[in-house]
N, C-alpha and C positions, 0 to 999 in steps of 0.2 A: 532596382529599376527595371522597367520593361520597355522594349522597342516594339512599336506597333507599325507594321507596313501594310499598305493597301496597293493593289495592282493597277487601279485606275484613278485618275485625278479627281473626277467628279465624285466618286465614292469617298475618296479621302476628304474632300472638302465637306461633304455632307456629314460624315462621321465626326469630323472636327466640330462642326456646327452643333451637332447633337450633344457632344461632350460639354461644350460651353453652355448650352441650355440647361444641362444637368448640374452645372456648378463646378465642373472639373477643369474649366479653362485655364485658371491660374497655375494649375499643377502641370500643364502640358508644355513640353518643349518641342517646337515644330522644326522639321527639316522638309519644307514644302517642295524643294526641288527634287527630292527623291520619294515624295509621298509617304513620309514616315514621321512619327513623333514618339517622344519618350515621356513616360510618366511613372510616378512612384508605384510600388507594388500594391499599396493599399488602394489607390485609385483604380488600378487595373482590376483588382478583384471586385470592386464595387460596380464595375461596368463590363464584366466579363461577357454577359449575355449579349450586350450590344456589339461587342467586337466579333463574337461568333456569328451574329446575324449579318455582318458585313463581310464575312469570310476573311477577316484580317489575319495576317501572319504575325504571331507573337514570339518573341525571343528575349532571353535575358541579356542584360547589359554586362557581358563578361569582361574580364581583364584581358588586355592584349599585351603581350610581352615583346620586348626588343629581341632581335636575333643577335644578342651579345653573349659572349661566353665568359663566365667567371672561372678563374684558375684557382684551384685548391693546391697550393704549393706542396711539394713532396713532404716537407717537414711537418706540415699541418696534418697530412694523411698519416705519416709515420707515428705521430703522437696520438692518433685515434680520435682527434677532435670531432670530425663529422659524425661519428657515432654518439659522442657525448652531447652534441647539439640537440638530440632528441629530448634531453631532459634538462640541459643547462647551457646557457650561452654567455654566462658571466654578467647577467643583468644587475645593474646598480653597484657592482664592485668597482672601487676607485683605485686605479693603477697610476702611480706617479712614475714618470720617466725622467730621470736625471740625465740629461744628454745635451746635444747640440740644438735642441728645439724640435718642434713638429710642424710640418707644413699643413696648416689647417684648411687650406683651400683644395687639397688633393681630394678628388671625387670619392676615394675609398676611406677618407678620414674626416670628411665634412660632417660636422656635428658630433664627432666622437670626443673631441677635446672640450672638456667642461670647465676648464680653468687652468691656472698655472701662474708662474712668476718668472720674470726675466732678470737674472742677475748679471747679464752681460751688457745690455743696453740701458737697463735701469728704468725703462718706461715703455709703455705700449705692450701689445700682445707679442708673446714669444714667436719667433720664426726660426727657420732652419736654413742656414747658409752653407752647411756642409753636406747634409743628407743622412748622416748616421742616425740621428734621432728619429727622423721620418721613417727610415727603414725598420728600425726597432719597433716603432709604434704600429706599423702596418702588420708585423708578425704578431703582435699582441692582440690588436683589436680592429683590424680593417673590417669594414662593413660587409655583411652578407647581403649584397645588393644586386647580384646578377651580372656584375661586370668587374673587370680588373682582377684583384686578388681578395682573399678573405683571410682574416687573422684567426688566432686560436680562440679568442673570446669576443665575438663580434658585437656583443651588447655591453661589454664592459665600458666604463667611463675613463678616459685618459686625462691625465693632468700633466701639463708640460712644464717641467722645471728646467729652464735653460741655464746651464751652468758652464758650458764649454764654449771656448772661442772657436772661430772658423777654422783655426789650424788644428783642432782636435785636442787641445790642452785645456785644463781647468786649474784654478787655484784650489788648494785643499780647503781653505776657509770657505770657499763658495760651495763646495760639496757638502760641508758640514751645515752651512746655512740652508741648503736644499733639503737635507734630511730633516732639519728642524722645522722647515716649512711644512713638510709632509706630515710630521707629527701634529703640528698645530692645526692642520686642516683635515685631520682624521682620515688619512689615506688607509687603504686596506693592504696594498702591495706597493713596494718600491722596486723598480727595475734599475739596476746599476751595471750597465755594460761598460765598465771601465776598471782600471786598477793601478796600483802602485806597488813597487817591489818591497818597500820597507813598512814595518809596522808603525802606525800612528796612534798614540794613546788618545788624542783628541777625536780622531775619526772613530775609534772604537767606542769611545764614550757616547758619541752621537748614535752609533749603531745600537748600542745596548739600550739607550733611551727609547729608540724607535721600537725595538723588539719588546720592551716592557710595556709599551703603549698598545701592543697587540698587532703591530704591523708585520707583515711577512716580507722579508728582505731577500731579494734574488740578485746574485752577482755573477758575472762571467768569470771563469777561472783564470783566464789569461791566454795569450797567444804565443808564449815563449817556448812551448814544448817541454817545459820543466816543471818546477814547483809552482803551486798556486800563488797568485798575487793577493793583495788586500784590496778591497774588503772581503773577497771570497773566502779567505782563510779564517775569518772570525767565525766562531761556533754558532753565533746567532743568525748567520746568513746561509741561504741555500746556494751552494757553490756549484756552478754548471760548466761542464766540459762540452766539447763539440764532437759529434760523430758525423760520418758521411752516410751516403745512401745505403751502404752495405752494413751499417751499424757498427763500423769500426771507429775507434777513437782517431780523430784527425791528427796528423803529424804535428801540426802547429799547436794543438790544444795543450794547455797546462794540465797536469795530472798528479796523482798521488794522494798523499795524506790530506784530508780535509775536503776532497771532492765528493759531493753528495750524489749527483746525478750527471748524466750526459744526455744531450739533446741535439737535434739536427743543427749543424752549423757550417755546412759546406754547400756552396751553390744555392743559397737561400734567396728566393725571388720575393721581393716585397716593394712597398711604395717608396717613391723618390720625389723630391721637390719638383715643381713644375708639372704636376699631374703625370709624372713618368713612373717607370718601374725599373728595378735593377737587381741583379744577383750579386750577393756578397758572401764572403767566407768570414768566420770568426766565432769565438765563444760569445761575442756580443749577441749574435743571432740566436745562439743556443739559449742564452739567458732569457731572451724575449719569448721563446717558446714556453719556458717554464713559468714565467710571469703570467702568461695567458692561461696555462694549465692551472696554476694556482687560483686565478680568478674564477675559472670554471668550477673548481672544487669548492671554493668558498661560497659561490652562489648556490650550488646544489645543497649545501649543508647550512645555508643561512648564516654563514660566518662562524658557526659554532664548531670549530675544529682547531686543535692546537698546532703550532708550528712543527712540533715533533711528529704529529700524525700526518701532516702534509708531506714531510720528508719521507716518512715510512711509505706512504702511498706512492710517491714519485719513484722511490727505489724499486718497488715491486712491480709497478705498472709500465714504466717507460722503457723504450728500446735500449738494449745494452750497447 
């Protein structure tokens, strides 16, 4: 579009009359109080000589931006996501978040949640009464919209599997049901920022079924400072420990045999219910970074990459 300005009212009125006589009247949007009108590029070119004869000032209808600042959290920078956005933003990759729910009204998550299921209330859209799921979701895929924060894969699609009660606990059978839902609905990635200390054959069977379906499973290692918890310990899962800004393994992070990678998990700033933001610590936050990174990799390779290759890439490229 073009904005056409005239310095004198009479000249403005005369030019507008000429345009209408030439059949361009319907395409013109007038701002008579400032002697200006707007019209499509095609109409402008057709009447360029007329505008020049009236000494009109012509300018493009440029985009105007808010003076709002978007924060790229330190973990997103540490992972190198801004450089990867030049070639991949996670477009069309489906990431299921099994958690406390996701606040869909948050400005940085609006439109990002494409579906889901609520195993807690049993009906209606999933929501987040605790905040954990919204925080994790923001790190994975908060919008690149010039405000608030941005996630690892800002064009990935989130799927909200609400399996946890407001007190932060879930029934094992509900977790299994959530994984089965993800398989049935053809998710690409499942984020599991939770764990239990003991092995569960039933949970492992669900994990193996999801892996066989081609889903990439990401789980937090645990916050006990010792051995990995389940499901992170299962070989089909990408197990994620937490590091701080200096790249050191956080004291609370589980560690040792079975841990595949470590990612930012200390003082992680992300989305929170009520349109708010909050900083949290935990391997939950670290797992969210890896789920987002996995979405970026899958989008860049059109999903044609094995889970083993993803693990190999993560080990080689992520901060130690």
